[in-house]
C-alpha positions, 0 to 999 in steps of 0.5 A: 213565119216561112217553113224551111222543113217539114218532117212525120215529126216536126215542122221547123218555121224561119221567123223575121228576125232569123231565128227558128221555130220548131212545132212538133207533130201535135202541132204544140212549140217545141222548146229547151232542149228538144228544139236546140236537138232537132235544130242541129241534126237539121244543121241549121245550128251550130253547137258553142264551142267551150272558151278556154278557161282564162289563166288567173293573175298571180296572186301572191302580186295582188295580196304584196300589193294590198298588203303595202294598201293595208299598211299606207291606210293604217300609218294615216290614221296614225298621223291625222290623230295624232 
């Protein structure tokens, strides 16, 4: 691993797979949200942008098609029963 930045509070390493590791002053690895905060503060990673919600399809069109399919299926069952 290659040392990217060293400070009194933490040391940032870059692994061979281009990911980052952060080790605290107590020589323990920092994980989770704390690691993300450190990497964001140093500008090594970008914050993910939230996706825009996709518009939902019109429920009226789906319900009408489902009812028509159910009516066809019921009609087929009656014809096969006779």
